[in-house]
C-alpha atoms as a printed R data frame, in Angstrom:
    type eleno elety resid chain resno        x       y       z
1   ATOM     1    CA   MET     A     1 -118.940  -5.974 -31.573
2   ATOM     2    CA   ASP     A     2 -118.284  -8.312 -28.681
3   ATOM     3    CA   TYR     A     3 -114.810  -8.850 -27.230
4   ATOM     4    CA   GLN     A     4 -113.797 -11.670 -29.582
5   ATOM     5    CA   GLU     A     5 -114.919  -9.731 -32.650
6   ATOM     6    CA   LYS     A     6 -112.902  -6.720 -31.549
7   ATOM     7    CA   VAL     A     7 -109.789  -8.830 -31.015
8   ATOM     8    CA   GLU     A     8 -110.188 -10.406 -34.446
9   ATOM     9    CA   ARG     A     9 -110.739  -6.992 -36.024
10  ATOM    10    CA   ALA     A    10 -107.605  -5.656 -34.308
11  ATOM    11    CA   ALA     A    11 -105.545  -8.584 -35.597
12  ATOM    12    CA   ALA     A    12 -106.874  -8.018 -39.111
13  ATOM    13    CA   LEU     A    13 -105.924  -4.329 -39.001
14  ATOM    14    CA   ILE     A    14 -102.445  -5.254 -37.831
15  ATOM    15    CA   LYS     A    15 -102.007  -7.828 -40.605
16  ATOM    16    CA   ASN     A    16 -102.959  -5.231 -43.201
17  ATOM    17    CA   SER     A    17 -100.780  -2.450 -41.834
18  ATOM    18    CA   THR     A    18  -97.348  -1.452 -43.097
19  ATOM    19    CA   GLY     A    19  -96.344   0.757 -40.183
20  ATOM    20    CA   PHE     A    20  -97.729  -0.670 -36.937
21  ATOM    21    CA   TYR     A    21  -96.529   0.830 -33.637
22  ATOM    22    CA   SER     A    22  -97.685   0.620 -30.031
23  ATOM    23    CA   LEU     A    23  -97.959   3.291 -27.349
24  ATOM    24    CA   THR     A    24  -98.047   1.954 -23.801
25  ATOM    25    CA   GLY     A    25  -98.868   3.508 -20.446
26  ATOM    26    CA   ALA     A    26  -99.104   2.641 -16.769
27  ATOM    27    CA   GLY     A    27 -102.183   0.449 -17.269
28  ATOM    28    CA   LEU     A    28 -100.024  -2.157 -18.980
29  ATOM    29    CA   SER     A    29  -97.803  -2.563 -15.924
30  ATOM    30    CA   THR     A    30 -100.391  -2.592 -13.147
31  ATOM    31    CA   GLU     A    31 -100.697  -6.358 -13.598
32  ATOM    32    CA   SER     A    32  -96.976  -6.572 -12.848
33  ATOM    33    CA   GLY     A    33  -97.670  -5.019  -9.446
34  ATOM    34    CA   ILE     A    34  -96.753  -1.444 -10.335
35  ATOM    35    CA   PRO     A    35  -99.471   1.025  -9.269
36  ATOM    36    CA   ASP     A    36 -100.500   3.652 -11.769
37  ATOM    37    CA   PHE     A    37 -100.553   7.366 -11.110
38  ATOM    38    CA   ARG     A    38 -104.086   8.618 -11.671
39  ATOM    39    CA   THR     A    39 -106.699   5.931 -10.916
40  ATOM    40    CA   PRO     A    40 -109.138   7.431  -8.370
41  ATOM    41    CA   GLY     A    41 -108.511   5.968  -4.933
42  ATOM    42    CA   GLU     A    42 -105.458   4.022  -6.080
43  ATOM    43    CA   GLY     A    43 -103.157   6.343  -8.011
44  ATOM    44    CA   ILE     A    44  -99.753   7.301  -6.632
45  ATOM    45    CA   TRP     A    45 -100.378  11.006  -7.076
46  ATOM    46    CA   GLU     A    46 -103.364  10.840  -4.711
47  ATOM    47    CA   LYS     A    47 -100.957   9.791  -1.954
48  ATOM    48    CA   TYR     A    48  -97.907  11.832  -2.896
49  ATOM    49    CA   ASP     A    49  -97.881  15.319  -4.397
50  ATOM    50    CA   PRO     A    50  -95.419  14.970  -7.306
51  ATOM    51    CA   ILE     A    51  -94.569  18.672  -7.279
52  ATOM    52    CA   LYS     A    52  -93.519  18.383  -3.623
53  ATOM    53    CA   THR     A    53  -91.680  15.062  -3.899
54  ATOM    54    CA   SER     A    54  -90.708  14.144  -7.475
55  ATOM    55    CA   SER     A    55  -89.904  17.359  -9.307
56  ATOM    56    CA   VAL     A    56  -86.653  18.791 -10.624
57  ATOM    57    CA   GLU     A    57  -87.058  21.698  -8.219
58  ATOM    58    CA   VAL     A    58  -87.238  19.370  -5.212
59  ATOM    59    CA   LEU     A    59  -84.236  17.363  -6.409
60  ATOM    60    CA   LYS     A    60  -82.235  20.568  -6.854
61  ATOM    61    CA   ASN     A    61  -83.263  22.442  -3.714
62  ATOM    62    CA   ASN     A    62  -83.997  19.641  -1.261
63  ATOM    63    CA   PRO     A    63  -82.512  16.382  -2.576
64  ATOM    64    CA   ARG     A    64  -82.979  14.670   0.793
65  ATOM    65    CA   VAL     A    65  -86.761  15.044   0.445
66  ATOM    66    CA   PHE     A    66  -86.612  13.610  -3.088
67  ATOM    67    CA   TYR     A    67  -84.610  10.570  -2.009
68  ATOM    68    CA   GLU     A    68  -86.590   9.947   1.165
69  ATOM    69    CA   SER     A    69  -90.039  10.310  -0.448
70  ATOM    70    CA   ALA     A    70  -89.741   9.357  -4.122
71  ATOM    71    CA   PHE     A    71  -86.713   7.137  -4.524
72  ATOM    72    CA   ASN     A    72  -88.038   4.064  -2.719
73  ATOM    73    CA   ARG     A    73  -90.909   3.930  -5.217
74  ATOM    74    CA   PHE     A    74  -88.415   4.011  -8.078
75  ATOM    75    CA   ALA     A    75  -86.296   1.266  -6.502
76  ATOM    76    CA   SER     A    76  -89.310  -0.995  -5.949
77  ATOM    77    CA   ILE     A    77  -90.304  -0.705  -9.605
78  ATOM    78    CA   THR     A    78  -87.043  -2.344 -10.684
79  ATOM    79    CA   LEU     A    79  -88.120  -5.569  -8.946
80  ATOM    80    CA   ALA     A    80  -91.204  -6.026 -11.159
81  ATOM    81    CA   GLU     A    81  -91.409  -8.643 -13.899
82  ATOM    82    CA   PRO     A    82  -93.170  -8.440 -17.291
83  ATOM    83    CA   ASN     A    83  -96.694  -9.776 -17.694
84  ATOM    84    CA   SER     A    84  -98.254 -11.474 -20.698
85  ATOM    85    CA   GLY     A    85  -99.044  -8.109 -22.287
86  ATOM    86    CA   HIS     A    86  -95.367  -7.155 -22.434
87  ATOM    87    CA   TYR     A    87  -94.495 -10.566 -23.858
88  ATOM    88    CA   ALA     A    88  -97.301 -10.303 -26.420
89  ATOM    89    CA   LEU     A    89  -95.885  -7.050 -27.804
90  ATOM    90    CA   ALA     A    90  -92.416  -8.594 -27.971
91  ATOM    91    CA   LYS     A    91  -93.942 -11.521 -29.887
92  ATOM    92    CA   MET     A    92  -95.672  -9.178 -32.357
93  ATOM    93    CA   GLU     A    93  -92.309  -7.568 -33.033
94  ATOM    94    CA   GLU     A    94  -90.600 -10.950 -33.408
95  ATOM    95    CA   LEU     A    95  -93.243 -11.989 -35.949
96  ATOM    96    CA   GLY     A    96  -92.502  -8.856 -37.965
97  ATOM    97    CA   PHE     A    97  -95.764  -6.991 -37.420
98  ATOM    98    CA   LEU     A    98  -94.835  -4.450 -34.736
99  ATOM    99    CA   LYS     A    99  -92.235  -1.870 -35.772
100 ATOM   100    CA   GLY     A   100  -91.635  -0.481 -32.288
101 ATOM   101    CA   VAL     A   101  -93.012   0.493 -28.887
102 ATOM   102    CA   VAL     A   102  -93.261   4.016 -27.532
103 ATOM   103    CA   THR     A   103  -93.714   3.785 -23.771
104 ATOM   104    CA   GLN     A   104  -94.504   6.289 -21.060
105 ATOM   105    CA   ASN     A   105  -93.380   3.748 -18.470
106 ATOM   106    CA   ILE     A   106  -90.023   3.917 -16.701
107 ATOM   107    CA   ASP     A   107  -90.158   0.315 -15.455
108 ATOM   108    CA   GLY     A   108  -88.057  -1.273 -18.219
109 ATOM   109    CA   LEU     A   109  -90.469  -4.191 -18.549
110 ATOM   110    CA   HIS     A   110  -90.519  -4.023 -22.358
111 ATOM   111    CA   VAL     A   111  -86.757  -4.541 -22.286
112 ATOM   112    CA   LYS     A   112  -87.084  -7.456 -19.867
113 ATOM   113    CA   ALA     A   113  -89.796  -9.017 -22.063
114 ATOM   114    CA   GLY     A   114  -87.536  -8.971 -25.120
115 ATOM   115    CA   SER     A   115  -88.826  -6.034 -27.163
116 ATOM   116    CA   ARG     A   116  -86.000  -4.558 -29.216
117 ATOM   117    CA   LYS     A   117  -87.182  -1.279 -30.722
118 ATOM   118    CA   ILE     A   118  -88.338   0.827 -27.782
119 ATOM   119    CA   TRP     A   119  -88.598   4.550 -27.186
120 ATOM   120    CA   GLU     A   120  -88.709   5.064 -23.400
121 ATOM   121    CA   VAL     A   121  -89.817   8.675 -23.654
122 ATOM   122    CA   HIS     A   122  -90.050   9.260 -19.887
123 ATOM   123    CA   GLY     A   123  -86.704   7.599 -19.201
124 ATOM   124    CA   HIS     A   124  -85.825   4.390 -17.363
125 ATOM   125    CA   LEU     A   125  -84.343   3.011 -14.155
126 ATOM   126    CA   ARG     A   126  -81.262   1.263 -15.504
127 ATOM   127    CA   SER     A   127  -78.900   4.170 -14.930
128 ATOM   128    CA   GLY     A   128  -78.389   7.634 -13.507
129 ATOM   129    CA   TYR     A   129  -75.936  10.488 -13.731
130 ATOM   130    CA   CYS     A   130  -74.312  13.318 -11.820
131 ATOM   131    CA   GLN     A   131  -76.133  16.632 -12.035
132 ATOM   132    CA   GLY     A   132  -72.781  18.422 -11.978
133 ATOM   133    CA   CYS     A   133  -70.162  16.701 -14.152
134 ATOM   134    CA   LYS     A   134  -72.673  14.349 -15.893
135 ATOM   135    CA   LYS     A   135  -70.665  11.213 -15.036
136 ATOM   136    CA   ARG     A   136  -72.777   8.123 -15.658
137 ATOM   137    CA   TYR     A   137  -73.686   5.563 -13.003
138 ATOM   138    CA   THR     A   138  -75.713   2.390 -12.825
139 ATOM   139    CA   PHE     A   139  -79.027   2.687 -11.029
140 ATOM   140    CA   GLU     A   140  -77.716   0.070  -8.622
141 ATOM   141    CA   GLU     A   141  -75.067   2.560  -7.493
142 ATOM   142    CA   LEU     A   142  -77.765   5.042  -6.493
143 ATOM   143    CA   VAL     A   143  -79.631   2.285  -4.621
144 ATOM   144    CA   HIS     A   144  -76.431   1.152  -2.901
145 ATOM   145    CA   GLN     A   145  -75.654   4.630  -1.576
146 ATOM   146    CA   VAL     A   146  -79.209   5.137  -0.343
147 ATOM   147    CA   GLU     A   147  -79.136   1.761   1.414
148 ATOM   148    CA   LEU     A   148  -75.927   2.922   3.154
149 ATOM   149    CA   LYS     A   149  -77.859   6.049   4.255
150 ATOM   150    CA   ARG     A   150  -75.809   8.300   1.976
151 ATOM   151    CA   ILE     A   151  -78.765  10.543   1.235
152 ATOM   152    CA   PRO     A   152  -78.612  12.075  -1.234
153 ATOM   153    CA   PRO     A   153  -76.182   9.854  -3.183
154 ATOM   154    CA   VAL     A   154  -73.265  11.819  -4.589
155 ATOM   155    CA   CYS     A   155  -70.808  11.627  -7.445
156 ATOM   156    CA   ARG     A   156  -67.400  10.105  -6.706
157 ATOM   157    CA   ASN     A   157  -65.852  12.552  -9.160
158 ATOM   158    CA   CYS     A   158  -67.244  15.973  -8.157
159 ATOM   159    CA   PHE     A   159  -69.482  15.180  -5.157
160 ATOM   160    CA   ASP     A   160  -72.577  16.704  -6.732
161 ATOM   161    CA   VAL     A   161  -75.947  14.957  -6.308
162 ATOM   162    CA   LEU     A   162  -76.835  11.954  -8.486
163 ATOM   163    CA   ARG     A   163  -80.216  11.504 -10.145
164 ATOM   164    CA   PRO     A   164  -81.967   8.646 -11.966
165 ATOM   165    CA   ASP     A   165  -82.415   8.678 -15.763
166 ATOM   166    CA   VAL     A   166  -86.121   9.515 -15.603
167 ATOM   167    CA   VAL     A   167  -88.099  12.543 -16.744
168 ATOM   168    CA   LEU     A   168  -89.214  14.409 -13.618
169 ATOM   169    CA   PHE     A   169  -91.776  17.169 -13.332
170 ATOM   170    CA   GLY     A   170  -90.037  20.257 -14.667
171 ATOM   171    CA   ASP     A   171  -87.693  18.333 -16.985
172 ATOM   172    CA   PRO     A   172  -87.771  18.916 -20.750
173 ATOM   173    CA   MET     A   173  -88.652  15.953 -22.911
174 ATOM   174    CA   PRO     A   174  -85.541  13.997 -23.950
175 ATOM   175    CA   PRO     A   175  -84.286  13.740 -27.560
176 ATOM   176    CA   ILE     A   176  -85.664  10.196 -27.846
177 ATOM   177    CA   PHE     A   177  -89.203  11.605 -27.636
178 ATOM   178    CA   TYR     A   178  -88.630  13.756 -30.713
179 ATOM   179    CA   GLU     A   179  -87.049  10.793 -32.490
180 ATOM   180    CA   ALA     A   180  -90.187   8.724 -31.812
181 ATOM   181    CA   GLU     A   181  -92.417  11.610 -32.898
182 ATOM   182    CA   ASP     A   182  -90.557  11.894 -36.201
183 ATOM   183    CA   VAL     A   183  -90.763   8.137 -36.881
184 ATOM   184    CA   LEU     A   184  -94.488   8.029 -36.162
185 ATOM   185    CA   ARG     A   185  -95.200  11.085 -38.283
186 ATOM   186    CA   ASN     A   186  -93.457   9.531 -41.271
187 ATOM   187    CA   SER     A   187  -94.391   5.868 -41.068
188 ATOM   188    CA   CYS     A   188  -97.221   5.041 -38.627
189 ATOM   189    CA   ASP     A   189 -100.404   3.895 -40.349
190 ATOM   190    CA   LEU     A   190 -101.696   2.023 -37.267
191 ATOM   191    CA   MET     A   191 -101.131   2.635 -33.556
192 ATOM   192    CA   LEU     A   192 -102.229   0.427 -30.681
193 ATOM   193    CA   ALA     A   193 -102.492   2.463 -27.470
194 ATOM   194    CA   ALA     A   194 -102.495   0.114 -24.478
195 ATOM   195    CA   GLY     A   195 -102.981   1.081 -20.858
196 ATOM   196    CA   SER     A   196 -102.724   4.822 -21.349
197 ATOM   197    CA   SER     A   197 -105.245   7.442 -20.294
198 ATOM   198    CA   LEU     A   198 -103.902   9.582 -23.164
199 ATOM   199    CA   VAL     A   199 -104.047  12.768 -21.103
200 ATOM   200    CA   VAL     A   200 -100.354  13.406 -20.403
201 ATOM   201    CA   TYR     A   201  -98.898  15.725 -23.003
202 ATOM   202    CA   PRO     A   202  -96.853  15.847 -25.109
203 ATOM   203    CA   VAL     A   203  -97.074  12.022 -25.352
204 ATOM   204    CA   ALA     A   204 -100.873  12.182 -25.652
205 ATOM   205    CA   TYR     A   205 -100.365  14.048 -28.915
206 ATOM   206    CA   LEU     A   206  -98.718  11.039 -30.574
207 ATOM   207    CA   PRO     A   207 -101.923   9.111 -31.462
208 ATOM   208    CA   ARG     A   208 -102.822  12.009 -33.743
209 ATOM   209    CA   LEU     A   209  -99.871  11.029 -35.937
210 ATOM   210    CA   ALA     A   210 -101.371   7.600 -36.739
211 ATOM   211    CA   LYS     A   211 -103.759   7.086 -39.610
212 ATOM   212    CA   LYS     A   212 -105.699   4.476 -37.606
213 ATOM   213    CA   LEU     A   213 -105.918   3.821 -33.868
214 ATOM   214    CA   ILE     A   214 -106.720   0.836 -31.636
215 ATOM   215    CA   ILE     A   215 -107.238   1.501 -27.923
216 ATOM   216    CA   ILE     A   216 -107.024  -1.048 -25.119
217 ATOM   217    CA   ASN     A   217 -107.885   0.590 -21.810
218 ATOM   218    CA   LEU     A   218 -110.251  -0.085 -18.937
219 ATOM   219    CA   ALA     A   219 -111.339   3.557 -18.674
220 ATOM   220    CA   PRO     A   220 -112.576   5.881 -21.442
221 ATOM   221    CA   THR     A   221 -110.110   8.203 -23.187
222 ATOM   222    CA   ASP     A   222 -110.533  11.382 -25.189
223 ATOM   223    CA   PHE     A   223 -109.500   9.443 -28.297
224 ATOM   224    CA   ASP     A   224 -112.193   6.731 -28.130
225 ATOM   225    CA   GLU     A   225 -114.433   8.437 -30.678
226 ATOM   226    CA   VAL     A   226 -111.745   8.494 -33.365
227 ATOM   227    CA   ALA     A   227 -110.428   4.967 -32.744
228 ATOM   228    CA   GLU     A   228 -111.212   2.096 -35.090
229 ATOM   229    CA   ILE     A   229 -111.618  -0.221 -32.114
230 ATOM   230    CA   VAL     A   230 -111.850   0.345 -28.361
231 ATOM   231    CA   ILE     A   231 -111.351  -2.726 -26.174
232 ATOM   232    CA   ARG     A   232 -112.402  -2.373 -22.530
233 ATOM   233    CA   GLU     A   233 -110.276  -5.139 -21.085
234 ATOM   234    CA   LYS     A   234 -107.051  -5.656 -19.183
235 ATOM   235    CA   CYS     A   235 -104.076  -5.143 -21.466
236 ATOM   236    CA   SER     A   236 -102.510  -8.501 -20.672
237 ATOM   237    CA   ARG     A   237 -105.539 -10.469 -21.851
238 ATOM   238    CA   ALA     A   238 -106.294  -8.405 -24.944
239 ATOM   239    CA   LEU     A   239 -102.680  -8.190 -26.137
240 ATOM   240    CA   HIS     A   240 -102.162 -11.917 -25.536
241 ATOM   241    CA   ASP     A   241 -105.278 -12.779 -27.546
242 ATOM   242    CA   ILE     A   242 -104.321 -10.486 -30.424
243 ATOM   243    CA   ALA     A   243 -100.787 -11.913 -30.506
244 ATOM   244    CA   ALA     A   244 -102.213 -15.447 -30.527
245 ATOM   245    CA   LEU     A   245 -104.210 -14.649 -33.673
246 ATOM   246    CA   LEU     A   246 -101.101 -13.197 -35.313
247 ATOM   247    CA   GLY     A   247  -98.945 -16.104 -34.192
248 ATOM   248    CA   THR     A   248 -100.037 -18.368 -37.022
249 ATOM   249    CA   GLU     A   249  -98.444 -15.984 -39.520
250 ATOM   250    CA   GLN     A   250  -95.100 -14.281 -39.904
251 ATOM   251    CA   ARG     A   251  -94.281 -11.233 -41.932
């Protein structure tokens, strides 16, 4: 099949599904200016060792290193804006086809684009909390303290170190991951995986819960052989074109 045939086939599968969900990864947000983590020659982890800069152990034992090496990357992500792929998924939900989005991304761009049912299984950058007393803070408060050179930022209540609401290396998966897993196991008959290499577990296990799978990704994945359709194209273009075909109908 050529590109147009694959897009039309994807739209047809979506129209005939009763439990359609999407799984999104870093490849969806690269067109919003957010670099991914693993692309050879470009990925963040080729420049920064996550175990030495972005892990729970570093945050606990040397929070200054965490905030001086990792935090600026987090702060810059909050400035990004959604691209047409994010808006296309929000449109599919608005039309009644898409039941929800499970995302590995912490950028919050699905929220900005208007998606409503979202499982941000690696956390997000809208808030943070104190590691000691668990008092909640806005992410802007963490940024404000860092800008004032209060590194690491600390809790006004107990003076312990603050951290962003993201899943770091060494963290357990949050309850929302298991909620998403349960929903997919019980109701997902079609999953569209967009912009994910599908190698990071346990999230990479989730496509196995879908009866049928569509993959949009520039690079091959281990799930290509079992997918109904594999589209080698940028997520923004493919998702926009699929949404356009669905846009003439409403469920």
